N, C-alpha and C positions, 0 to 999 in steps of 0.2 A: 829581168836580168837572166842571161844564159848561165848555165853551169860553168862554162869556161871563163866567162867574165867574172862571176862570183869567186871562182878559185883564185884568179889574179888579185881581186880585191882583198881576199883573205890573206894572201901572201904579202900584200902591201900593208897589212894591219888595219885596213879600212873596215873589215868585218871580222868577227870571231864566230866560231861554231861551238855551240854548247850542247851537251846531252843532258836533258832533264828527265827525271822520273817523277810522275805525278798521276793523279786520277784523271781519266778522260771524262767526257760528258756523260758516259754511262756508268760512272763511278767504278771503273775497272782500272787496275794498275796498268800504266802505259809509259811509253818512252816517246820523247820528242827531240829530234835534232833541230836546233834552231840557229839561224844566222842572225847575228845582232850587229847593228851598225856600231862602229868604233866609238862615235861620239855619244852613244846611248848606253854603253856598257854599265857604267856606274848606276844609272837610273834603273836599268834592267835588273841588276843584282839586288837593289833595294826593293824593287817591286816583287821579285820572286821570293825574297826573304819574308815578305808580309803575307804570302799565300798566292791566291789566284790573281793572274794578270793577263792582260790582252797582249799577246805576242806581237800583233800587228803594230803596236805602238813603238816597237823596238827593232823589228826585223821581220823574219818570216820563218815558217815551219818548213824545213827541207824534207823531212821524213818522220813518220810516226807509226806507232803500232801498239798492240796490246802486249803486255808482259815486258820482256827484254828483247833488244835487237838480236836477231839471229846472225849467224856467221856471215851469210851473204850480204845482209844489210851493213854489217860492220865493215866488210871489205869494200863495198860500194862507197861508203862514207869516207873511208881512207883514200880510195883512189880518186873520187870526185872532188873532195874538199880538203884532203890532207889531215883529216881528223885523227888524232892520236888516242887510241883506246888503252894504252899501256898502264895507266893508273886506275882503271876501272875494274872493279870486281863484279862479274856478272853472275855469281852464284846466288841462287835463291835459297833462303833459309827455310 
């Protein structure tokens, strides 16, 4: 699916974009922007509340990296997918 098509699907409520913070495969703190199909949101929330889950069962990873997303990544996610970061605190303790 193209970025443009996914953005339209998000606007229609067919997909949501979530930002997750977890350990990556190298056991480092990481972030993952994931798109989740609308009909799988509840199952996705249950799966992540239990811990490790296979994102491909629910959608796909749009962007990921170690630590927290930098400003450029946040801007790109806002512009490409309309992701709203206003409720997220990016301060590291």
